[in-house]
C-alpha positions, 0 to 999 in steps of 0.5 A, spaced: 832 596 716 835 591 712 837 597 707 840 600 713 844 595 715 847 594 709 849 601 708 852 601 714 856 594 713 862 597 709 863 602 716 862 596 720 868 592 717 873 598 716 871 599 724 873 591 725 879 591 721 882 597 725 880 594 731 883 588 728 890 592 726 890 596 733 890 589 737 896 586 733 900 592 734 905 592 740 911 595 742 918 594 739 923 593 744 930 592 742 937 591 747 943 592 744 950 590 747 949 583 749 949 576 747 942 572 745 943 569 753 942 576 756 938 578 751 933 573 753 933 573 759 932 581 760 926 580 756 924 575 761 925 580 767 922 586 764 915 588 767 912 592 761 907 587 758 901 591 760 902 597 757 899 598 750 900 603 745 896 608 748 901 609 754 903 616 754 910 617 754 910 621 761 908 614 764 913 611 760 918 615 762 916 614 769 918 607 768 925 608 767 927 607 773 923 600 774 925 598 767 933 599 769 932 595 776 929 589 772 935 589 767 940 589 772 936 584 776 937 580 769 944 582 768 946 579 775 942 573 775 948 571 770 954 573 773 954 581 770 955 585 776 958 592 773 953 593 767 952 601 764 945 601 762 942 606 757 934 606 757 931 611 752 923 611 750 921 614 743 914 615 739 913 610 733 909 611 728 903 606 730 907 604 738 912 607 742 919 604 742 924 602 747 932 601 746 935 598 751 943 599 750 947 595 756 955 594 757 954 588 761 962 589 763 966 583 765 963 577 768 963 574 775 967 567 775 966 562 780 973 561 784 972 556 790 966 551 789 965 546 794 958 541 794 959 536 798 953 530 803 954 531 810 954 524 810 957 518 806 957 518 798 949 516 796 949 515 789 943 519 787 945 525 790 952 524 787 949 524 781 946 530 781 952 533 784 956 530 778 952 532 773 952 540 775 955 545 770 958 549 777 965 549 777 971 553 778 973 557 773 966 558 770 961 564 769 957 565 775 949 564 773 944 564 779 939 560 776 944 554 775 945 555 782 938 554 784 937 549 779 942 544 783 939 546 790 932 545 787 935 538 784 937 536 790 931 537 794 927 534 789 931 528 789 930 528 797 923 527 797 923 523 790 927 517 794 924 518 801 929 522 804 924 526 808 928 530 813 933 532 808 936 539 809 942 544 807 947 545 813 950 550 809 947 554 802 952 560 801 954 564 795 959 569 796 960 574 791 966 579 791 966 584 786 973 587 788 976 580 785 969 579 780 969 572 783 964 568 787 965 562 791 960 557 793 960 553 799 953 548 799 953 542 804 947 538 804 944 532 809 940 527 806 938 525 813 936 517 814 931 514 808 924 512 810 922 506 809 915 503 807 911 502 812 905 498 814 900 497 807 894 498 808 889 495 802 882 496 801 880 490 796 874 490 794 875 486 788 873 478 787 880 477 788 883 474 794 887 478 798 893 473 797 893 474 790 893 481 790 898 481 795 903 477 790 901 483 785 905 488 789 913 488 788 913 493 794 913 490 801 913 493 808 920 495 810 923 496 803 926 503 802 921 509 799 921 511 792 916 515 788 918 512 782 917 504 785 910 507 787 908 510 780 911 504 777 907 499 782 901 504 780 902 503 772 902 495 773 896 494 777 892 498 772 895 494 766 893 488 769 886 489 767 883 487 774 882 493 776 878 500 774 881 504 779 888 504 782 890 509 788 896 509 792 896 514 797 903 515 802 900 517 808 906 522 810 903 525 816 902 519 819 910 517 818 912 514 825 919 511 826 922 513 819 916 509 816 911 512 811 905 507 811 901 506 804 894 506 803 892 502 796 885 502 794 883 497 789 876 498 785 874 492 780 873 491 772 866 488 771 867 480 771 864 479 765 866 483 758 863 483 751 866 485 746 865 487 738 869 490 732 869 491 725 874 492 720 877 492 713 883 490 709 885 489 702 888 483 704 881 479 708 876 484 706 871 486 711 872 483 718 867 482 724 870 480 731 866 478 737 869 476 744 867 475 751 872 475 756 871 473 764 877 477 768 875 473 775 874 466 773 877 464 779 880 468 785 887 467 784 887 471 777 885 466 773 882 469 766 878 465 760 877 469 754 874 467 747 874 470 741 871 469 733 873 473 727 870 472 721 873 475 714 872 472 707 878 469 707 879 467 715 875 464 719 878 464 726 876 461 733 880 462 739 878 460 747 884 461 752 886 460 759 891 464 763 894 463 770 898 468 773 904 464 776 911 465 780 913 471 785 911 476 781 904 474 777 904 480 773 910 478 769 909 471 769 904 466 766 901 460 763 897 460 757 892 455 755 889 455 748 885 451 743 883 454 736 880 453 730 883 457 723 880 456 716 883 460 711 881 460 704 885 464 699 888 465 692 893 461 693 891 455 698 886 452 703 887 450 710 883 448 715 888 447 722 886 445 729 890 447 734 892 446 742 898 450 745 901 451 752 905 457 753 910 459 759 910 467 759 915 471 762 916 478 762 923 481 764 924 488 767 926 491 761 921 490 758 922 483 753 916 478 753 919 471 752 914 465 750 916 458 751 911 454 748 909 447 745 904 447 740 900 440 737 897 443 730 893 438 725 893 441 718 888 439 712 890 443 706 890 444 699 895 448 695 893 448 687 892 440 686 896 437 692 892 436 698 895 433 704 894 433 712 899 434 716 900 432 724 905 437 728 907 437 735 912 444 735 916 446 741 918 453 740 921 460 743 920 467 742 922 474 744 919 480 743 919 488 745 916 494 743 919 501 745 916 507 742 915 514 745 907 513 743 904 506 742 899 509 738 902 515 734 910 514 735 915 519 732 920 515 735 921 507 736 922 500 734 919 493 735 923 486 735 920 479 734 924 473 734 922 465 734 925 459 734 920 453 733 921 445 730 919 439 730 920 432 730 917 425 727 920 422 733 914 425 737 907 425 734 910 430 727 909 427 720 916 431 719 922 434 721 924 441 721 927 448 725 924 454 723 927 461 725 923 468 724 925 475 725 921 481 724 923 488 726 920 495 725 923 503 726 920 509 726 925 515 727 923 523 726 927 528 721 925 535 721 919 538 725 914 534 721 917 527 717 919 520 719 923 515 716 919 508 717 923 501 716 921 494 716 923 487 715 920 480 715 925 474 714 924 467 716 929 461 714 926 454 714 931 447 714 928 441 712 930 435 708 924 435 703 920 442 702 914 438 699 913 435 706 912 443 710 905 444 711 902 450 708 901 453 714 908 454 716 910 456 708 912 463 707 908 467 702 909 474 700 904 480 697 899 484 701 898 490 706 904 488 710 908 484 705 909 487 698 904 492 696 902 492 689 900 484 689 895 480 692 894 477 699 900 471 699 901 471 692 908 470 691 913 465 692 916 459 688 911 455 684 910 448 682 911 445 674 905 448 672 906 456 674 903 456 680 904 459 687 906 453 693 910 458 698 917 457 700 922 455 705 925 462 707 923 469 706 926 476 706 922 482 705 923 489 707 920 496 707 922 503 707 917 509 707 917 516 708 911 520 711 910 528 712 904 531 716 902 536 712 896 538 716 894 536 723 893 529 724 895 527 716 900 525 713 902 523 706 907 518 705 912 515 699 914 508 699 918 502 696 917 495 698 921 489 696 923 482 697 919 475 696 919 467 698 924 463 696 927 455 696 934 457 695 938 463 697 941 462 689 935 462 686 931 469 688 925 472 684 926 478 687 920 483 687 919 490 688 914 495 688 913 503 689 907 507 691 904 513 695 899 513 701 895 518 706 895 517 713 889 520 718 892 519 725 885 517 728 885 516 736 886 508 735 892 508 730 893 511 723 888 509 717 892 508 711 890 508 704 896 506 700 896 506 692 902 501 690 905 499 683 909 493 681 916 495 678 917 487 676 911 485 674 905 488 669 900 487 676 898 495 674 896 499 681 892 496 687 890 500 693 891 497 700 887 499 706 889 498 713 889 501 720 893 500 726 899 503 729 905 503 726 909 498 731 
C-alpha cells in the first residue's frame, strides 16, 4: 500500500502544481486611450470577473454589449458622454484577453453651480459646501456630486437635523454645449435637542454623582459626536464595566430625542499583581489593591507596593472627584515610602502629598501640588537628612495615533517646583524639568524616535540639594551603555555625587522587518552637570530589536559608549514608546 502511494506521489505533485498554476491564471485586460483615473473607473465597472480562463470565445463575444455598456457608464460618471469604444476579445496562450480602446472625447464641464441652504447659514453645513470641489469650470464628476449630497445628509444626522431634506437636487446636462448645471437646495430644518435622560444606574455610586459625570443635559443640541465622547469619558472613568447610550429616535417628540443610559459597575474591589524586568532595576514585583467605590460620591482608594533589587516603593492614594466636571477634576492625597540603594547612593524617603488635578478639554493634564518629604540619604561618604515642603506645578500631554505602538505622536512633560527655608524646608531652591518624545513614520515601515530630558536647579549651595532632587545620567531611559544613575559631577575622590542640571537626548531609527518585529539603530548623548561651562558630555551608540507585544514594545538593546572604556552593555525594557 505504501509503495503504491509513493509510486503515485510524482503524479499527485504534478496534478497539484497544475491546479495551482491554473488558479493563478487570469484574463489580461488592457484599456488604452485614457488616463489612469478613467482606466481605474472602467475596471471597477466591468462585470466579467466571474468568467474564468475556460470560458469559450462564443460566450465572451456575447458579453461585448455588456462590456460596452459598463464602459460607457464608467466614462459618463467622469463627464465623458461622447466616447467612442472599440472592444476586442481574443484568445491567449493560457487565458483569453480583452482590449478596450476608447477615445473619451471632450468632457462635460460644469457651468452654473448653485449649492445653497434654504435658511440662515449653519456652520457645519457651510463647511461641507465650502470644501466641495464642485465649481464652475470644473469637469463633471458624478461621484463628487453624489458625495456632496451624502455628506450633507450625514452631517444632518450627525448633528440632529433629522427633518433635513433636499428641496431641489438637479443635475442638468446639455450635450450640445457640453456643459452641466447643478442646482442644489438643502433644507436642514430644525435641530433636535436632547430630551429626557433615563438612566439605569446599577452601580454603588449615587445618582447625583453619576448625573454630574454627564456633560450632556436635557435641552442641549443633539450631536452624535458628543454622545460618543460622553460614552468614552464614562468608560475611561474606571467606574463602569459597560456603558450604553441609546438615542430613542422612534420616541422623539417636540423635536427632542430621549436618551436611555445603562451603566453596569465594575467590581468594587480589585487586586492586581505583576512582574517585570529592566536592566536598571533588575526583576521587579508589583502588588496592588483598589477600592473603586470608597464612597458613593466616587472617592477611590488604592495602594501599591513595588519591589526590585535597587528600589522598594509603597504608596497609598486617596482620590476625590470634585467640581462641575468630576471626570476632569479631582484632589489626590497620597503617602509613600521609597527606599533606593543603587551603585551611586542610598535614600530612604517618606513623602506626603496633596495635589489638585485638572484636565483641559484639549487633553492637557495639569497638577498643582504641595509635597512634604523627609529624605535620609548617603552618597559616597556623605550622609544627611533633609526636610522639604515643595510647592509645584506640572503640565503634560500625550497625543498619538496608537498609544501602545504609535506610528506618529508626541509626549511632553514640564514641571516647576521649589521650596523655601521660611516654611519647614532646610534650603531654598527652584527646579524645572522638561521632557519630551516624538515618533514619526517615514517610508512604509520605518520610524524616527526622538527624546530629550532636561532639568535645571537654582540653589545657592549645591551640597544642600538632597540626593532625590539631584540629576544623574545613565541607564535604560537615559544614556544606554552606562549603568543606571552612574553619570554626573564627581567629588574630590572622583566619585559621582549628582548635579544641579541635566541635558540628555536620543535619536533612534527603527524598521519593521517582519510583522510585530523591528530592528533599531540609536545614539544617546548628554550628562548631568553643575555649571554650563563645565559639562562632561557623554555619548553612546547601539543596535536593538523590538517585539511589538499587546502592551507595548519589548526592547533588547546593545549599546557601546564612545567616551569611556565601558565596553558593551545590554538594556532590556518594556512599555509604550510614548
